[in-house]
Biopython code that builds the backbone (N, CA, C, O; Angstrom):
import numpy as np
from Bio.PDB.StructureBuilder import StructureBuilder

atoms = [
    (1, "UNK", "N", (0.883, -1.172, 0.027)),
    (1, "UNK", "CA", (-0.108, -0.038, 0.003)),
    (1, "UNK", "C", (0.900, 1.177, -0.100)),
    (1, "UNK", "O", (1.951, 1.172, 0.541)),
    (2, "UNK", "N", (0.565, 2.137, -0.869)),
    (2, "UNK", "CA", (1.404, 3.455, -1.053)),
    (2, "UNK", "C", (0.544, 4.573, -0.795)),
    (2, "UNK", "O", (-0.586, 4.589, -1.283)),
    (3, "UNK", "N", (1.008, 5.608, -0.003)),
    (3, "UNK", "CA", (0.281, 6.736, 0.243)),
    (3, "UNK", "C", (1.143, 7.863, -0.340)),
    (3, "UNK", "O", (2.347, 7.889, -0.081)),
    (4, "UNK", "N", (0.640, 8.689, -1.027)),
    (4, "UNK", "CA", (1.458, 9.834, -1.645)),
    (4, "UNK", "C", (0.702, 11.110, -1.414)),
    (4, "UNK", "O", (-0.484, 11.172, -1.738)),
    (5, "UNK", "N", (1.294, 12.084, -0.898)),
    (5, "UNK", "CA", (0.830, 13.350, -0.678)),
    (5, "UNK", "C", (1.648, 14.416, -1.339)),
    (5, "UNK", "O", (2.870, 14.417, -1.184)),
    (6, "UNK", "N", (1.024, 15.361, -2.098)),
    (6, "UNK", "CA", (1.726, 16.542, -2.645)),
    (6, "UNK", "C", (1.211, 17.747, -2.237)),
    (6, "UNK", "O", (0.054, 18.064, -2.511)),
    (7, "UNK", "N", (2.083, 18.576, -1.498)),
    (7, "UNK", "CA", (1.601, 19.895, -1.026)),
    (7, "UNK", "C", (2.598, 20.837, -1.188)),
    (7, "UNK", "O", (3.665, 20.621, -0.614)),
    (8, "UNK", "N", (2.466, 21.884, -1.881)),
    (8, "UNK", "CA", (3.225, 23.121, -2.049)),
    (8, "UNK", "C", (4.661, 22.684, -2.697)),
    (8, "UNK", "O", (5.722, 23.226, -2.387)),
    (9, "UNK", "N", (4.536, 21.648, -3.620)),
    (9, "UNK", "CA", (5.892, 21.290, -4.269)),
    (9, "UNK", "C", (6.631, 20.216, -3.435)),
    (9, "UNK", "O", (7.652, 19.709, -3.900)),
    (10, "UNK", "N", (6.190, 19.874, -2.302)),
    (10, "UNK", "CA", (6.762, 18.881, -1.502)),
    (10, "UNK", "C", (5.982, 17.628, -1.624)),
    (10, "UNK", "O", (4.751, 17.643, -1.620)),
    (11, "UNK", "N", (6.709, 16.499, -1.736)),
    (11, "UNK", "CA", (5.986, 15.225, -1.896)),
    (11, "UNK", "C", (6.379, 14.155, -0.695)),
    (11, "UNK", "O", (7.534, 13.812, -0.439)),
    (12, "UNK", "N", (5.338, 13.754, -0.093)),
    (12, "UNK", "CA", (5.503, 12.831, 1.008)),
    (12, "UNK", "C", (5.021, 11.560, 0.529)),
    (12, "UNK", "O", (3.947, 11.460, -0.064)),
    (13, "UNK", "N", (5.857, 10.495, 0.791)),
    (13, "UNK", "CA", (5.353, 9.141, 0.417)),
    (13, "UNK", "C", (5.592, 8.198, 1.509)),
    (13, "UNK", "O", (6.612, 8.252, 2.197)),
    (14, "UNK", "N", (4.664, 7.335, 1.677)),
    (14, "UNK", "CA", (4.928, 6.250, 2.644)),
    (14, "UNK", "C", (4.269, 4.987, 2.057)),
    (14, "UNK", "O", (3.159, 4.955, 1.524)),
    (15, "UNK", "N", (5.159, 3.891, 2.240)),
    (15, "UNK", "CA", (4.775, 2.600, 1.764)),
    (15, "UNK", "C", (4.850, 1.546, 2.844)),
    (15, "UNK", "O", (5.768, 1.538, 3.664)),
    (16, "UNK", "N", (3.903, 0.685, 2.835)),
    (16, "UNK", "CA", (3.849, -0.460, 3.733)),
    (16, "UNK", "C", (3.229, -1.694, 3.169)),
    (16, "UNK", "O", (2.499, -1.597, 2.183)),
    (17, "UNK", "N", (3.462, -2.807, 3.706)),
    (17, "UNK", "CA", (2.791, -4.004, 3.094)),
    (17, "UNK", "C", (1.247, -4.082, 3.579)),
    (17, "UNK", "O", (0.917, -3.639, 4.679)),
    (18, "UNK", "N", (0.371, -4.645, 2.730)),
    (18, "UNK", "CA", (-1.037, -4.555, 3.072)),
    (18, "UNK", "C", (-1.301, -5.512, 4.289)),
    (18, "UNK", "O", (-0.407, -6.241, 4.719)),
    (19, "UNK", "N", (-2.461, -5.485, 4.784)),
    (19, "UNK", "CA", (-2.849, -6.085, 5.984)),
    (19, "UNK", "C", (-3.018, -7.475, 5.558)),
    (19, "UNK", "O", (-3.539, -7.650, 4.457)),
    (20, "UNK", "N", (-2.651, -8.526, 6.272)),
    (20, "UNK", "CA", (-2.867, -9.879, 6.016)),
    (20, "UNK", "C", (-4.396, -10.241, 5.843)),
    (20, "UNK", "O", (-5.267, -9.751, 6.561)),
    (21, "UNK", "N", (-4.637, -11.117, 4.854)),
    (21, "UNK", "CA", (-6.106, -11.484, 4.711)),
    (21, "UNK", "C", (-6.847, -11.941, 5.945)),
    (21, "UNK", "O", (-7.987, -11.552, 6.200)),
    (22, "UNK", "N", (-6.150, -12.798, 6.721)),
    (22, "UNK", "CA", (-6.903, -13.345, 7.890)),
    (22, "UNK", "C", (-7.191, -12.280, 8.911)),
    (22, "UNK", "O", (-8.169, -12.413, 9.646)),
    (23, "UNK", "N", (-6.379, -11.199, 9.006)),
    (23, "UNK", "CA", (-6.639, -10.128, 9.971)),
    (23, "UNK", "C", (-7.681, -9.303, 9.415)),
    (23, "UNK", "O", (-8.542, -8.885, 10.190)),
    (24, "UNK", "N", (-7.738, -8.999, 8.177)),
    (24, "UNK", "CA", (-8.827, -8.199, 7.559)),
    (24, "UNK", "C", (-10.211, -8.966, 7.738)),
    (24, "UNK", "O", (-11.228, -8.347, 8.050)),
    (25, "UNK", "N", (-10.203, -10.348, 7.527)),
    (25, "UNK", "CA", (-11.513, -10.973, 7.596)),
    (25, "UNK", "C", (-11.983, -10.970, 9.090)),
    (25, "UNK", "O", (-13.183, -10.890, 9.352)),
    (26, "UNK", "N", (-11.052, -11.054, 10.043)),
    (26, "UNK", "CA", (-11.344, -11.021, 11.492)),
    (26, "UNK", "C", (-12.033, -9.709, 11.803)),
    (26, "UNK", "O", (-13.116, -9.698, 12.388)),
    (27, "UNK", "N", (-11.406, -8.584, 11.411)),
    (27, "UNK", "CA", (-11.852, -7.226, 11.653)),
    (27, "UNK", "C", (-13.225, -7.123, 11.003)),
    (27, "UNK", "O", (-14.094, -6.527, 11.641)),
    (28, "UNK", "N", (-13.530, -7.641, 9.789)),
    (28, "UNK", "CA", (-14.849, -7.454, 9.201)),
    (28, "UNK", "C", (-15.784, -8.213, 10.049)),
    (28, "UNK", "O", (-16.832, -7.684, 10.420)),
    (29, "UNK", "N", (-15.478, -9.402, 10.374)),
    (29, "UNK", "CA", (-16.354, -10.235, 11.286)),
    (29, "UNK", "C", (-16.718, -9.515, 12.644)),
    (29, "UNK", "O", (-17.858, -9.588, 13.103)),
    (30, "UNK", "N", (-15.738, -8.840, 13.247)),
    (30, "UNK", "CA", (-15.967, -8.122, 14.406)),
    (30, "UNK", "C", (-16.872, -6.850, 14.279)),
    (30, "UNK", "O", (-17.659, -6.457, 15.140)),
    (31, "UNK", "N", (-16.631, -6.273, 13.069)),
    (31, "UNK", "CA", (-17.473, -5.106, 12.742)),
    (31, "UNK", "C", (-18.881, -5.580, 12.416)),
    (31, "UNK", "O", (-19.813, -4.926, 12.884)),
    (32, "UNK", "N", (-19.132, -6.624, 11.681)),
    (32, "UNK", "CA", (-20.511, -7.243, 11.441)),
    (32, "UNK", "C", (-21.208, -7.643, 12.684)),
    (32, "UNK", "O", (-22.398, -7.398, 12.882)),
    (33, "UNK", "N", (-20.411, -8.288, 13.545)),
    (33, "UNK", "CA", (-21.029, -8.693, 14.815)),
    (33, "UNK", "C", (-21.410, -7.525, 15.659)),
    (33, "UNK", "O", (-22.449, -7.643, 16.310)),
    (34, "UNK", "N", (-20.743, -6.434, 15.749)),
    (34, "UNK", "CA", (-21.023, -5.276, 16.388)),
    (34, "UNK", "C", (-22.353, -4.495, 15.827)),
    (34, "UNK", "O", (-23.180, -3.906, 16.523)),
    (35, "UNK", "N", (-22.357, -4.625, 14.475)),
    (35, "UNK", "CA", (-23.544, -4.122, 13.844)),
    (35, "UNK", "C", (-24.794, -4.862, 14.197)),
    (35, "UNK", "O", (-25.831, -4.255, 14.468)),
    (36, "UNK", "N", (-24.711, -6.148, 14.198)),
    (36, "UNK", "CA", (-25.748, -7.057, 14.486)),
    (36, "UNK", "C", (-26.335, -6.864, 15.849)),
    (36, "UNK", "O", (-27.546, -6.800, 16.064)),
    (37, "UNK", "N", (-25.328, -6.769, 16.819)),
    (37, "UNK", "CA", (-25.750, -6.601, 18.235)),
    (37, "UNK", "C", (-26.511, -5.210, 18.367)),
    (37, "UNK", "O", (-27.456, -5.085, 19.146)),
    (38, "UNK", "N", (-26.071, -4.216, 17.601)),
    (38, "UNK", "CA", (-26.678, -2.915, 17.674)),
    (38, "UNK", "C", (-28.062, -2.918, 17.036)),
    (38, "UNK", "O", (-28.940, -2.133, 17.392)),
    (39, "UNK", "N", (-28.217, -3.789, 16.123)),
    (39, "UNK", "CA", (-29.582, -3.806, 15.505)),
    (39, "UNK", "C", (-30.494, -4.601, 16.426)),
    (39, "UNK", "O", (-31.649, -4.210, 16.593)),
    (40, "UNK", "N", (-30.051, -5.682, 17.027)),
    (40, "UNK", "CA", (-30.974, -6.303, 17.859)),
    (40, "UNK", "C", (-31.247, -5.490, 19.163)),
    (40, "UNK", "O", (-32.348, -5.539, 19.712)),
    (41, "UNK", "N", (-30.272, -4.783, 19.614)),
    (41, "UNK", "CA", (-30.507, -3.894, 20.850)),
    (41, "UNK", "C", (-31.670, -2.701, 20.342)),
    (41, "UNK", "O", (-32.619, -2.369, 21.052)),
    (42, "UNK", "N", (-31.440, -2.229, 19.200)),
    (42, "UNK", "CA", (-32.379, -1.214, 18.728)),
    (42, "UNK", "C", (-33.895, -1.657, 18.643)),
    (42, "UNK", "O", (-34.866, -1.045, 19.087)),
    (43, "UNK", "N", (-33.871, -2.872, 17.965)),
    (43, "UNK", "CA", (-35.197, -3.567, 17.744)),
    (43, "UNK", "C", (-35.801, -3.900, 19.094)),
    (43, "UNK", "O", (-37.006, -3.719, 19.272)),
    (44, "UNK", "N", (-35.060, -4.354, 20.004)),
    (44, "UNK", "CA", (-35.566, -4.649, 21.358)),
    (44, "UNK", "C", (-36.079, -3.424, 21.970)),
    (44, "UNK", "O", (-37.196, -3.427, 22.489)),
    (45, "UNK", "N", (-35.278, -2.276, 21.944)),
    (45, "UNK", "CA", (-35.804, -1.064, 22.463)),
    (45, "UNK", "C", (-37.165, -0.495, 21.780)),
    (45, "UNK", "O", (-38.060, 0.014, 22.454)),
    (46, "UNK", "N", (-37.215, -0.620, 20.536)),
    (46, "UNK", "CA", (-38.341, -0.047, 19.765)),
    (46, "UNK", "C", (-39.535, -0.961, 19.747)),
    (46, "UNK", "O", (-40.657, -0.466, 19.860)),
    (47, "UNK", "N", (-39.370, -2.314, 19.609)),
    (47, "UNK", "CA", (-40.491, -3.214, 19.241)),
    (47, "UNK", "C", (-40.780, -4.259, 20.420)),
    (47, "UNK", "O", (-41.849, -4.863, 20.512)),
    (48, "UNK", "N", (-39.789, -4.396, 21.246)),
    (48, "UNK", "CA", (-39.967, -5.404, 22.426)),
    (48, "UNK", "C", (-39.625, -6.792, 22.016)),
    (48, "UNK", "O", (-38.862, -7.064, 21.089)),
    (49, "UNK", "N", (-40.234, -7.636, 22.759)),
    (49, "UNK", "CA", (-39.924, -9.075, 22.417)),
    (49, "UNK", "C", (-40.297, -9.542, 20.968)),
    (49, "UNK", "O", (-39.520, -10.233, 20.308)),
    (50, "UNK", "N", (-41.434, -9.165, 20.535)),
    (50, "UNK", "CA", (-41.901, -9.587, 19.269)),
    (50, "UNK", "C", (-40.907, -9.167, 18.156)),
    (50, "UNK", "O", (-40.755, -9.868, 17.155)),
    (51, "UNK", "N", (-40.244, -8.021, 18.351)),
    (51, "UNK", "CA", (-39.347, -7.516, 17.362)),
    (51, "UNK", "C", (-38.018, -8.440, 17.341)),
    (51, "UNK", "O", (-37.467, -8.780, 16.293)),
    (52, "UNK", "N", (-37.581, -8.794, 18.616)),
    (52, "UNK", "CA", (-36.455, -9.584, 18.789)),
    (52, "UNK", "C", (-36.714, -10.952, 18.206)),
    (52, "UNK", "O", (-35.820, -11.516, 17.574)),
    (53, "UNK", "N", (-37.935, -11.531, 18.394)),
    (53, "UNK", "CA", (-38.233, -12.783, 17.947)),
    (53, "UNK", "C", (-38.259, -12.831, 16.407)),
    (53, "UNK", "O", (-37.798, -13.835, 15.863)),
    (54, "UNK", "N", (-38.754, -11.840, 15.669)),
    (54, "UNK", "CA", (-38.706, -11.628, 14.254)),
    (54, "UNK", "C", (-37.178, -11.493, 13.678)),
    (54, "UNK", "O", (-36.842, -12.011, 12.613)),
    (55, "UNK", "N", (-36.338, -10.772, 14.469)),
    (55, "UNK", "CA", (-34.916, -10.572, 14.101)),
    (55, "UNK", "C", (-34.283, -12.121, 14.208)),
    (55, "UNK", "O", (-33.488, -12.529, 13.361)),
    (56, "UNK", "N", (-34.701, -12.902, 15.288)),
    (56, "UNK", "CA", (-34.148, -14.240, 15.406)),
    (56, "UNK", "C", (-34.620, -15.262, 14.163)),
    (56, "UNK", "O", (-33.890, -16.129, 13.682)),
    (57, "UNK", "N", (-35.844, -15.007, 13.791)),
    (57, "UNK", "CA", (-36.373, -15.873, 12.742)),
    (57, "UNK", "C", (-35.737, -15.479, 11.532)),
    (57, "UNK", "O", (-35.360, -16.403, 10.812)),
    (58, "UNK", "N", (-35.528, -14.298, 11.142)),
    (58, "UNK", "CA", (-34.867, -13.773, 9.877)),
    (58, "UNK", "C", (-33.375, -14.269, 9.897)),
    (58, "UNK", "O", (-32.867, -14.819, 8.920)),
    (59, "UNK", "N", (-32.792, -14.068, 10.924)),
    (59, "UNK", "CA", (-31.427, -14.503, 11.098)),
    (59, "UNK", "C", (-31.371, -15.983, 10.934)),
    (59, "UNK", "O", (-30.365, -16.355, 10.329)),
    (60, "UNK", "N", (-32.178, -16.918, 11.309)),
    (60, "UNK", "CA", (-32.187, -18.297, 11.184)),
    (60, "UNK", "C", (-32.517, -18.535, 9.658)),
    (60, "UNK", "O", (-31.892, -19.436, 9.098)),
    (61, "UNK", "N", (-33.267, -17.946, 9.073)),
    (61, "UNK", "CA", (-33.540, -18.098, 7.679)),
    (61, "UNK", "C", (-32.427, -17.732, 6.814)),
    (61, "UNK", "O", (-32.186, -18.430, 5.829)),
    (62, "UNK", "N", (-31.688, -16.648, 7.100)),
    (62, "UNK", "CA", (-30.538, -16.203, 6.331)),
    (62, "UNK", "C", (-29.440, -17.160, 6.482)),
    (62, "UNK", "O", (-28.789, -17.532, 5.506)),
    (63, "UNK", "N", (-29.220, -17.558, 7.634)),
    (63, "UNK", "CA", (-28.116, -18.575, 7.975)),
    (63, "UNK", "C", (-28.307, -19.871, 7.267)),
    (63, "UNK", "O", (-27.385, -20.498, 6.744)),
    (64, "UNK", "N", (-29.571, -20.242, 7.279)),
    (64, "UNK", "CA", (-29.860, -21.589, 6.636)),
    (64, "UNK", "C", (-29.737, -21.555, 5.031)),
    (64, "UNK", "O", (-29.240, -22.472, 4.378)),
    (65, "UNK", "N", (-30.245, -20.405, 4.507)),
    (65, "UNK", "CA", (-30.073, -20.235, 3.089)),
    (65, "UNK", "C", (-28.642, -20.060, 2.556)),
    (65, "UNK", "O", (-28.222, -20.488, 1.480)),
    (66, "UNK", "N", (-27.873, -19.273, 3.600)),
    (66, "UNK", "CA", (-26.470, -19.035, 3.157)),
    (66, "UNK", "C", (-25.630, -20.315, 3.220)),
    (66, "UNK", "O", (-24.702, -20.454, 2.424)),
    (67, "UNK", "N", (-25.905, -21.225, 4.101)),
    (67, "UNK", "CA", (-25.118, -22.394, 4.254)),
    (67, "UNK", "C", (-25.443, -23.526, 3.313)),
    (67, "UNK", "O", (-24.782, -24.565, 3.285)),
    (68, "UNK", "N", (-26.589, -23.263, 2.466)),
    (68, "UNK", "CA", (-27.107, -24.367, 1.552)),
    (68, "UNK", "C", (-26.343, -24.269, 0.354)),
    (68, "UNK", "O", (-26.549, -25.050, -0.575)),
]
sb = StructureBuilder()
sb.init_structure("model")
sb.init_model(0)
sb.init_chain("A")
sb.init_seg("    ")
for serial, (resi, resn, name, xyz) in enumerate(atoms, 1):
    if name == "N":
        sb.init_residue(resn, " ", resi, " ")
    sb.init_atom(name, np.array(xyz, "f"), 0.0, 1.0, " ", f" {name:<3s}", serial, name[0])
structure = sb.get_structure()
C-alpha cells in the first residue's frame, strides 16, 4: 500500500505492506457482529420481544439459506 501526498511542491510518500487477509477477515467479522448486536438492541428497544423474535427468525432463515 502506498500513500502519496503532494503539497506546495513537497512530496510525502509512505509505503507499507497490506494487511494480511486473515486479519482483515477477522476485523470485518468483528464489525459485522457489532452491527448485528446494535440492530438487535435497537429492535428490542423499539419493538420489544416480538421484534427480537422476528430478528431471530430472519437470522435463522438467512443462515440456513447461506449455508445451503
